[in-house]
C-alpha positions as a Python dict, from the first residue, in 0.01 Angstrom:
ca = {
    (1, 'M'): (0, 0, 0),
    (2, 'T'): (-313, -208, -41),
    (3, 'L'): (-577, -13, -275),
    (4, 'T'): (-925, -75, -129),
    (5, 'R'): (-1256, 9, -303),
    (6, 'R'): (-1268, 349, -159),
    (7, 'S'): (-985, 426, -210),
    (8, 'L'): (-1013, 346, -614),
    (9, 'L'): (-1344, 552, -642),
    (10, 'A'): (-1127, 831, -503),
    (11, 'G'): (-879, 842, -674),
    (12, 'T'): (-1104, 794, -1010),
    (13, 'P'): (-1098, 1159, -1131),
    (14, 'L'): (-743, 1166, -1127),
    (15, 'L'): (-733, 902, -1346),
    (16, 'V'): (-990, 1055, -1573),
    (17, 'A'): (-818, 1396, -1531),
    (18, 'G'): (-489, 1217, -1699),
    (19, 'C'): (-613, 1081, -2012),
    (20, 'V'): (-845, 1367, -2061),
    (21, 'T'): (-810, 1712, -2197),
    (22, 'R'): (-1027, 1946, -1920),
    (23, 'E'): (-1074, 2312, -2020),
    (24, 'P'): (-1045, 2566, -1729),
    (25, 'P'): (-1382, 2722, -1640),
    (26, 'A'): (-1407, 3056, -1826),
    (27, 'V'): (-1267, 3338, -1635),
    (28, 'A'): (-1461, 3607, -1757),
    (29, 'D'): (-1835, 3413, -1735),
    (30, 'L'): (-1779, 3546, -1347),
    (31, 'R'): (-1753, 3867, -1450),
    (32, 'P'): (-1980, 4097, -1553),
    (33, 'P'): (-2127, 4140, -1896),
    (34, 'V'): (-1902, 4438, -2122),
    (35, 'D'): (-2168, 4697, -2197),
    (36, 'P'): (-2257, 4636, -2587),
    (37, 'A'): (-2217, 5004, -2647),
    (38, 'Y'): (-1792, 4986, -2514),
    (39, 'T'): (-1768, 4685, -2690),
    (40, 'A'): (-1880, 4869, -3030),
    (41, 'L'): (-1651, 5254, -2897),
    (42, 'Y'): (-1359, 5012, -2864),
    (43, 'A'): (-1375, 4773, -3174),
    (44, 'A'): (-1079, 4703, -3403),
    (45, 'L'): (-1052, 4992, -3650),
    (46, 'D'): (-969, 4893, -4056),
    (47, 'S'): (-951, 5259, -4136),
    (48, 'E'): (-587, 5317, -3994),
    (49, 'P'): (-275, 5233, -4231),
    (50, 'F'): (-143, 5020, -3926),
    (51, 'P'): (-383, 4759, -3792),
    (52, 'V'): (-552, 4879, -3370),
    (53, 'P'): (-689, 4600, -3264),
    (54, 'A'): (-1027, 4563, -3051),
    (55, 'V'): (-931, 4643, -2665),
    (56, 'D'): (-1023, 4336, -2415),
    (57, 'L'): (-1198, 4529, -2206),
    (58, 'S'): (-1228, 4218, -1933),
    (59, 'G'): (-914, 4341, -1830),
    (60, 'I'): (-978, 4688, -1819),
    (61, 'D'): (-1154, 4809, -1482),
    (62, 'P'): (-1467, 5028, -1633),
    (63, 'R'): (-1369, 5330, -1431),
    (64, 'F'): (-1104, 5468, -1707),
    (65, 'L'): (-1379, 5364, -2023),
    (66, 'R'): (-1423, 5693, -2228),
    (67, 'R'): (-1768, 5817, -2111),
    (68, 'E'): (-1962, 6212, -2019),
    (69, 'V'): (-1890, 6319, -1737),
    (70, 'A'): (-2021, 6607, -1501),
    (71, 'Y'): (-1695, 6845, -1445),
    (72, 'A'): (-1690, 7169, -1257),
    (73, 'T'): (-1379, 7328, -1377),
    (74, 'A'): (-1356, 7678, -1443),
    (75, 'E'): (-1149, 7625, -1711),
    (76, 'P'): (-1289, 7685, -2116),
    (77, 'P'): (-1486, 7457, -2293),
    (78, 'G'): (-1157, 7309, -2536),
    (79, 'T'): (-926, 7228, -2273),
    (80, 'I'): (-754, 6924, -2194),
    (81, 'V'): (-673, 6908, -1808),
    (82, 'V'): (-463, 6572, -1694),
    (83, 'D'): (-514, 6445, -1390),
    (84, 'P'): (-274, 6239, -1294),
    (85, 'A'): (-339, 6130, -983),
    (86, 'G'): (-701, 6031, -1071),
    (87, 'R'): (-584, 5806, -1340),
    (88, 'H'): (-805, 6036, -1565),
    (89, 'A'): (-763, 6376, -1866),
    (90, 'Y'): (-1083, 6578, -1920),
    (91, 'L'): (-1199, 6707, -2241),
    (92, 'V'): (-1380, 7070, -2107),
    (93, 'R'): (-1728, 7054, -2312),
    (94, 'A'): (-1983, 7382, -2233),
    (95, 'G'): (-2223, 7330, -1917),
    (96, 'G'): (-2077, 7139, -1708),
    (97, 'R'): (-1981, 6817, -1888),
    (98, 'A'): (-1593, 6653, -1968),
    (99, 'I'): (-1549, 6378, -2177),
    (100, 'R'): (-1354, 6151, -1946),
    (101, 'Y'): (-1081, 5923, -2029),
    (102, 'G'): (-904, 5651, -1858),
    (103, 'V'): (-529, 5685, -1898),
    (104, 'G'): (-159, 5554, -1741),
    (105, 'V'): (122, 5811, -1696),
    (106, 'G'): (460, 5729, -1624),
    (107, 'R'): (587, 5766, -1213),
    (108, 'E'): (849, 6023, -1281),
    (109, 'E'): (757, 6176, -1603),
    (110, 'A'): (359, 6205, -1459),
    (111, 'F'): (534, 6437, -1163),
    (112, 'N'): (770, 6613, -1383),
    (113, 'F'): (489, 6881, -1597),
    (114, 'Q'): (242, 7038, -1471),
    (115, 'G'): (43, 7353, -1472),
    (116, 'A'): (-108, 7486, -1853),
    (117, 'A'): (77, 7438, -2180),
    (118, 'T'): (-20, 7427, -2529),
    (119, 'I'): (-102, 7194, -2751),
    (120, 'A'): (133, 7275, -3053),
    (121, 'R'): (153, 6970, -3246),
    (122, 'K'): (-15, 6691, -3349),
    (123, 'A'): (88, 6375, -3507),
    (124, 'E'): (-100, 6022, -3667),
    (125, 'W'): (143, 5731, -3598),
    (126, 'P'): (429, 5947, -3484),
    (127, 'R'): (757, 5871, -3446),
    (128, 'W'): (881, 5774, -3108),
    (129, 'T'): (1278, 5876, -2968),
    (130, 'P'): (1330, 5788, -2575),
    (131, 'T'): (1406, 6116, -2345),
    (132, 'P'): (1771, 6096, -2232),
    (133, 'A'): (1647, 6075, -1851),
    (134, 'M'): (1473, 5712, -1994),
    (135, 'I'): (1793, 5629, -2165),
    (136, 'K'): (1980, 5758, -1851),
    (137, 'R'): (1687, 5533, -1661),
    (138, 'E'): (1746, 5199, -1849),
    (139, 'P'): (1965, 5215, -2096),
    (140, 'D'): (1952, 4813, -2194),
    (141, 'R'): (1598, 4890, -2284),
    (142, 'Y'): (1547, 5229, -2414),
    (143, 'G'): (1948, 5310, -2604),
    (144, 'P'): (1882, 5082, -2919),
    (145, 'Y'): (1621, 5362, -2987),
    (146, 'A'): (1850, 5675, -2920),
    (147, 'G'): (1779, 5701, -3283),
    (148, 'G'): (1358, 5696, -3293),
    (149, 'L'): (1174, 5449, -3357),
    (150, 'P'): (959, 5498, -3694),
    (151, 'G'): (582, 5509, -3619),
    (152, 'G'): (383, 5197, -3685),
    (153, 'A'): (180, 4925, -3567),
    (154, 'G'): (480, 4802, -3246),
    (155, 'N'): (546, 5203, -3185),
    (156, 'P'): (476, 5261, -2846),
    (157, 'L'): (318, 5618, -2904),
    (158, 'G'): (13, 5433, -3072),
    (159, 'P'): (-197, 5547, -3322),
    (160, 'R'): (-161, 5988, -3202),
    (161, 'A'): (-14, 6241, -3044),
    (162, 'L'): (-28, 6540, -2926),
    (163, 'Y'): (279, 6746, -2777),
    (164, 'L'): (320, 7029, -2524),
    (165, 'Y'): (469, 7295, -2519),
    (166, 'R'): (574, 7608, -2328),
    (167, 'D'): (681, 7925, -2412),
    (168, 'G'): (724, 7838, -2761),
    (169, 'R'): (938, 7498, -2624),
    (170, 'D'): (882, 7228, -2620),
    (171, 'T'): (801, 7046, -2236),
    (172, 'L'): (864, 6694, -2339),
    (173, 'Y'): (553, 6567, -2230),
    (174, 'R'): (307, 6384, -2474),
    (175, 'L'): (-51, 6277, -2459),
    (176, 'H'): (-37, 5948, -2712),
    (177, 'G'): (-170, 5610, -2747),
    (178, 'T'): (2, 5240, -2654),
    (179, 'T'): (101, 4913, -2712),
    (180, 'E'): (-3, 4799, -2347),
    (181, 'P'): (-363, 4874, -2314),
    (182, 'H'): (-371, 4692, -1950),
    (183, 'T'): (-194, 4958, -1844),
    (184, 'I'): (-427, 5240, -1864),
    (185, 'G'): (-573, 5383, -1537),
    (186, 'T'): (-172, 5252, -1355),
    (187, 'M'): (177, 5406, -1349),
    (188, 'V'): (431, 5285, -1594),
    (189, 'S'): (803, 5299, -1535),
    (190, 'S'): (832, 5579, -1810),
    (191, 'G'): (639, 5708, -2020),
    (192, 'C'): (416, 6039, -2052),
    (193, 'V'): (20, 6006, -2069),
    (194, 'R'): (-93, 5713, -2236),
    (195, 'F'): (-430, 5690, -2339),
    (196, 'L'): (-595, 5339, -2493),
    (197, 'N'): (-569, 5371, -2954),
    (198, 'Q'): (-917, 5463, -2971),
    (199, 'D'): (-899, 5727, -2726),
    (200, 'I'): (-624, 5937, -2829),
    (201, 'I'): (-794, 5921, -3202),
    (202, 'D'): (-1112, 6088, -3068),
    (203, 'L'): (-916, 6307, -2847),
    (204, 'Y'): (-716, 6408, -3144),
    (205, 'A'): (-1011, 6438, -3353),
    (206, 'R'): (-1135, 6694, -3133),
    (207, 'V'): (-912, 6896, -3007),
    (208, 'P'): (-715, 7113, -3271),
    (209, 'V'): (-295, 7244, -3259),
    (210, 'G'): (-315, 7568, -3008),
    (211, 'S'): (-583, 7365, -2749),
    (212, 'R'): (-497, 7460, -2372),
    (213, 'A'): (-388, 7200, -2206),
    (214, 'V'): (-369, 7180, -1833),
    (215, 'V'): (-158, 6955, -1567),
    (216, 'L'): (-301, 6923, -1203),
    (217, 'A'): (-28, 6917, -927),
    (218, 'P'): (4, 6450, -801),
    (219, 'I'): (-196, 6513, -514),
    (220, 'G'): (-533, 6641, -795),
    (221, 'R'): (-846, 6421, -719),
    (222, 'E'): (-1099, 6296, -939),
    (223, 'R'): (-1366, 6604, -946),
    (224, 'D'): (-1632, 6390, -1147),
    (225, 'V'): (-1986, 6331, -1048),
}
């Protein structure tokens, strides 16, 4: 094949690219800038016994970041309302308002429990034990942890957990943190209701043991405006 001056010039960028490392364009630069208020809200926490890193907000839909919204409900202030279909949890406040948190829900567990319950237990850096159903469904993944996993940075419950009870019995339904922040706003293979770690720490501090919680049916819709 004969190399002409034109073909040589056309191939020059390719020859140069083969010798010089070129940085790919910054994808983040193409996205809208992150609100500095959210950057501060989801910054790393250095007051915990285990690391709580900052949240990479570039990978999370802003709809699932914490904020106060108008929320019409008959539930009294202090109630936690979980909407699995909308991927949100609401802490009801007075005056038709609520703090809204984005959540991730399990494909199966999200639909196994609904209705009213009580936050009968709270735990910081809780121990995690997979349920028998999780072990049966994915024995290779969850079987090694059948005896439980101590709280810590790698624990899937994250830094806090709220335990839902009904009629004095554990429903096995929990509100907890996550080691996978990118799953917020989605349905994942297993788990109950996962929050960003900074969000579950915030919710944990706002609700005492004995608080009411309501899990809506899967067909529920977002009702904030």
